[in-house]
C-alpha positions in Angstrom: -7.5 -74.2 -60.1 -6.9 -72.4 -64.1 -7.8 -74.3 -66.3 -5.8 -72.8 -69.1 -1.7 -71.6 -68.5 -0.8 -68.8 -69.1 2.5 -67.0 -68.8 2.4 -63.2 -67.2 5.7 -63.9 -65.6 8.5 -65.8 -66.3 8.1 -67.7 -62.7 4.7 -68.9 -63.9 7.0 -71.4 -65.8 8.5 -74.2 -63.8 11.8 -74.7 -63.6 11.4 -77.7 -65.4 8.7 -76.3 -67.8 11.2 -73.9 -68.8 14.0 -75.8 -70.0 11.4 -77.3 -71.8 10.1 -74.7 -74.1 13.9 -73.1 -74.7 14.7 -76.8 -76.1 12.1 -77.5 -78.0 13.6 -73.3 -79.5 16.4 -74.9 -79.8 15.0 -77.4 -82.1 12.5 -74.9 -84.3 15.2 -72.0 -84.4 17.2 -75.3 -86.2 13.9 -76.1 -88.1 10.7 -73.7 -88.1 9.0 -76.6 -90.3 8.8 -79.0 -87.2 5.9 -78.1 -85.9 3.8 -77.0 -88.5 0.1 -78.7 -88.6 0.0 -79.1 -84.4 -1.7 -76.1 -84.0 -3.7 -76.3 -87.1 -7.5 -74.9 -86.5 -6.5 -72.7 -83.7 -6.9 -69.3 -84.0 -5.0 -66.3 -81.7 -5.2 -63.2 -81.0 -1.7 -60.9 -80.6 -3.5 -57.5 -79.5 -1.4 -54.7 -79.7 -1.0 -51.7 -77.4 2.1 -50.6 -78.4 4.2 -50.0 -80.7 6.1 -53.1 -82.0 8.7 -54.7 -84.8 10.7 -57.8 -82.9 7.8 -59.4 -81.0 4.4 -58.7 -83.8 6.4 -59.8 -86.5 7.9 -63.3 -84.6 4.4 -63.9 -83.0 2.8 -63.6 -86.0 5.1 -65.9 -87.8 5.5 -68.0 -85.2 1.5 -68.6 -85.9 1.5 -69.5 -89.3 3.8 -71.4 -88.7 1.9 -73.8 -86.6 -0.9 -73.7 -88.7 -2.9 -71.5 -86.3 -4.3 -68.3 -87.9 -3.6 -65.3 -86.5 -5.3 -62.4 -85.5 -4.0 -58.7 -85.0 -6.2 -56.5 -82.6 -5.3 -52.7 -82.1 -5.6 -51.4 -78.8 -7.7 -48.8 -80.1 -9.8 -51.5 -82.0 -11.4 -52.8 -78.9 -13.2 -50.6 -76.7 -11.5 -50.7 -73.2 -11.2 -46.5 -73.7 -14.9 -47.1 -73.8 -15.0 -48.4 -70.5 -15.5 -52.1 -71.7 -14.4 -54.5 -68.7 -12.1 -56.9 -69.9 -13.9 -59.8 -68.1 -16.5 -58.9 -71.1 -14.1 -58.5 -73.6 -11.9 -61.9 -73.0 -15.4 -64.0 -72.6 -16.4 -62.6 -76.3 -13.0 -63.9 -77.2 -12.9 -66.8 -75.7 -15.3 -68.0 -78.3 -12.9 -66.9 -81.1 -9.5 -67.5 -79.8 -7.6 -70.4 -77.9 -4.7 -67.6 -76.6 -4.3 -64.2 -76.6 -0.7 -62.5 -76.2 -0.3 -58.6 -75.2 1.6 -56.1 -75.7 0.4 -53.7 -73.2 0.5 -50.8 -71.3 0.1 -51.5 -68.2 0.4 -55.3 -66.0 -2.8 -55.6 -64.6 -5.1 -55.5 -68.1 -3.3 -58.8 -68.8 -4.1 -60.1 -65.2 -8.1 -58.8 -65.4 -7.9 -60.8 -68.7 -6.3 -63.9 -67.5 -8.6 -64.2 -64.1 -11.7 -65.4 -66.3 -9.7 -68.4 -66.9 -10.9 -68.9 -69.9 -8.6 -68.9 -73.1 -4.1 -69.0 -72.1 -3.2 -65.4 -71.7 0.6 -64.2 -72.6 3.0 -62.0 -72.0 3.7 -59.7 -75.3 5.5 -57.2 -73.3 4.1 -55.0 -70.5 5.4 -52.6 -67.8 6.4 -55.2 -65.6 7.6 -57.9 -67.4 8.9 -59.7 -70.9 9.3 -62.7 -70.6 8.9 -64.1 -74.9 12.3 -61.6 -74.4 13.2 -63.0 -71.7 13.0 -67.3 -73.3 14.8 -65.8 -76.0 18.4 -64.5 -74.3 17.8 -68.4 -72.8 17.5 -69.5 -75.9 20.4 -67.9 -77.5 22.7 -68.8 -74.5 21.8 -72.0 -74.6 23.1 -72.1 -78.5 26.5 -69.9 -77.2 27.5 -72.7 -74.2 26.6 -75.7 -75.5 23.0 -75.5 -73.4 25.6 -74.4 -70.2 24.4 -71.8 -68.3 24.1 -73.3 -64.3 27.2 -71.5 -63.2 27.8 -68.2 -65.4 27.5 -65.1 -64.5 25.1 -62.3 -66.9 25.1 -58.7 -66.1 22.4 -56.4 -67.0 23.4 -52.4 -67.4 20.9 -50.1 -67.0 17.4 -49.6 -66.1 15.6 -52.1 -64.1 13.0 -51.8 -66.3 10.6 -54.4 -67.5 13.9 -56.7 -69.1 15.9 -56.8 -66.2 13.0 -58.8 -64.4 11.7 -61.2 -66.3 15.5 -61.9 -67.5 16.5 -61.9 -63.4 13.6 -64.6 -62.8 14.8 -66.2 -65.7 18.0 -66.1 -64.7 17.7 -67.8 -61.8 16.0 -70.2 -62.3 19.0 -71.8 -65.1 21.7 -71.5 -61.6 23.3 -68.3 -63.4 24.8 -66.1 -61.2 22.5 -62.9 -62.3 24.1 -58.7 -61.8 21.9 -56.0 -62.2 23.8 -53.3 -62.4 21.5 -50.3 -61.9 21.5 -46.4 -60.9 20.2 -46.4 -57.0 16.3 -45.8 -57.7 16.1 -47.7 -60.9 16.8 -51.8 -59.4 14.0 -53.8 -60.4 11.3 -54.4 -57.5 12.6 -55.2 -53.9 10.2 -58.0 -54.1 10.8 -59.3 -57.3 14.5 -59.9 -56.4 13.6 -61.6 -53.6 11.4 -64.1 -55.8 14.8 -64.4 -57.7 16.8 -64.5 -55.0 14.3 -67.4 -53.6 14.4 -69.2 -57.2 18.4 -69.4 -57.5 18.7 -70.6 -54.1 17.4 -74.0 -55.6 18.9 -73.6 -59.4 22.1 -73.0 -57.6 22.4 -69.7 -58.9 22.5 -66.5 -57.1 21.5 -62.5 -58.1 22.6 -59.4 -57.3 21.8 -55.6 -57.3 25.3 -53.5 -57.7 24.5 -49.6 -57.8 28.5 -49.5 -60.1 28.7 -51.2 -64.0 32.7 -51.7 -63.6 31.7 -53.8 -60.6 28.3 -55.7 -62.4 30.9 -56.5 -65.6 34.2 -57.3 -63.8 34.4 -61.5 -65.0 30.9 -61.2 -66.7 30.1 -64.1 -69.3 28.0 -61.3 -71.1 26.8 -58.4 -70.8 23.3 -57.4 -71.8 21.4 -53.8 -72.0 18.2 -52.3 -73.0 17.3 -48.3 -74.1 17.7 -45.8 -71.0 14.1 -44.9 -72.1 10.9 -47.0 -73.0 8.0 -46.4 -75.0 5.2 -44.8 -72.7 8.0 -43.1 -70.6 8.5 -40.3 -73.3 7.9 -37.3 -71.1 11.0 -37.7 -68.7 13.2 -38.9 -70.8 16.1 -36.6 -70.4 15.7 -36.4 -66.7 15.5 -40.5 -67.4 18.8 -40.1 -69.6 21.1 -37.9 -67.1 20.0 -40.8 -64.5 22.0 -43.7 -66.5 24.9 -41.7 -67.7 27.6 -43.7 -67.3 26.1 -47.3 -67.7 26.4 -48.0 -71.4 28.3 -50.5 -72.3 31.5 -49.9 -73.9 35.3 -50.7 -74.3 35.2 -50.4 -71.4 33.4 -53.0 -69.6 34.3 -55.3 -72.5 37.4 -55.2 -70.8 36.8 -56.0 -67.7 34.7 -59.0 -68.9 35.7 -62.7 -68.9 37.7 -63.2 -72.1 34.8 -64.1 -74.1 32.2 -61.7 -73.0 29.0 -62.1 -75.4 27.1 -58.6 -75.5 22.8 -59.1 -76.2 20.6 -56.1 -76.2 16.7 -56.7 -77.2 16.7 -53.8 -79.4 15.8 -51.1 -80.6 18.7 -49.8 -80.1 20.6 -46.5 -79.3 24.2 -46.6 -80.1 26.0 -44.0 -77.8 23.5 -44.1 -75.3 23.0 -47.3 -73.3 25.5 -49.1 -75.7 28.6 -48.1 -77.4 28.9 -48.2 -81.5 31.7 -50.7 -81.8 30.9 -53.3 -78.7 26.9 -53.4 -80.9 28.6 -53.4 -84.0 31.3 -55.4 -82.9 33.1 -59.2 -83.0 31.4 -60.2 -78.9 27.8 -59.2 -80.1 24.4 -61.5 -81.0 22.1 -58.5 -80.7 21.2 -60.0 -84.3 20.8 -64.2 -83.6 18.7 -63.0 -80.1 17.1 -60.9 -82.2 16.1 -63.8 -85.2 15.7 -66.3 -81.8 12.0 -64.6 -80.6 10.5 -66.6 -83.5 11.7 -70.5 -81.9 11.0 -69.1 -78.8 7.4 -67.9 -79.3 6.4 -71.1 -81.2 7.8 -73.0 -78.6 6.1 -70.8 -75.7 2.9 -70.9 -78.0 2.8 -74.8 -78.2 3.5 -75.9 -74.8 0.9 -73.1 -73.6 -1.5 -75.6 -75.4 -0.2 -78.4 -76.2 2.0 -79.9 -73.6 2.3 -83.0 -74.6 3.4 -82.4 -78.2 5.9 -79.5 -76.9 7.4 -82.0 -75.2 7.3 -85.3 -78.0 9.5 -82.8 -79.8 11.2 -80.9 -77.9 12.6 -83.9 -77.3 13.5 -84.2 -80.7 
């Protein structure tokens, strides 16, 4: 039985726990000093094997806001490339830290770190999932829809990647009708779709995967996209872009969606590829609010994993 709580994928939290984290995030979004000393005396490691803006800054500020000490760790500062087992590294780090967030190249590394169960491990982005982003997305939707997420229709347009996977699982847990509009061959993993459908069957939501972005966008309450070429995929970028041609959020998709459709993008954005400039810079876009919500969502996740009783109490305020 695990002694520590971990967040490697979205359904590592129960539906109830996810709701607590989102409610706490809403409270933190109004007052980032609500838990100024809640993690005083703790040290939290922030490991980055990939470049980062939103994840790095939001995580470091989140830790500082709650009175803990952030420890930045670059991938080239560790010895994984020289053959040090992750099990040895985490045993050492557990003597210094209470939680380690990793933005890593391979999800398998996070699973290795979790196996020792010596400190809480959080996925700051891997090749398979991005749960901290999905929590910020749920927080943003809660603000836009006054916490009435159940029954809303969210359409993700583009590559069925890590962001899509986490958004799909998180949406399924909240009773959202989630559609993934992806080119054939770039759909989310079939096993993850099945996992999400099982969650949706309990929450009252639904999960569907389509290959036509126009079909996906029809009467959607929210349209969401991510870059066409993610970090680590640069070698096949041109071919990947060709496969994604036509999977752009633009005025045509906006016209097919609901009248008050919202648009989200996890950023960075490439205007003219996955999203048009007129949409991301237009009145339907809430991408900056969404980016800002990475901070309160990360604060809420870290606090819940380390001090769930405190998180529960603060979520009620």
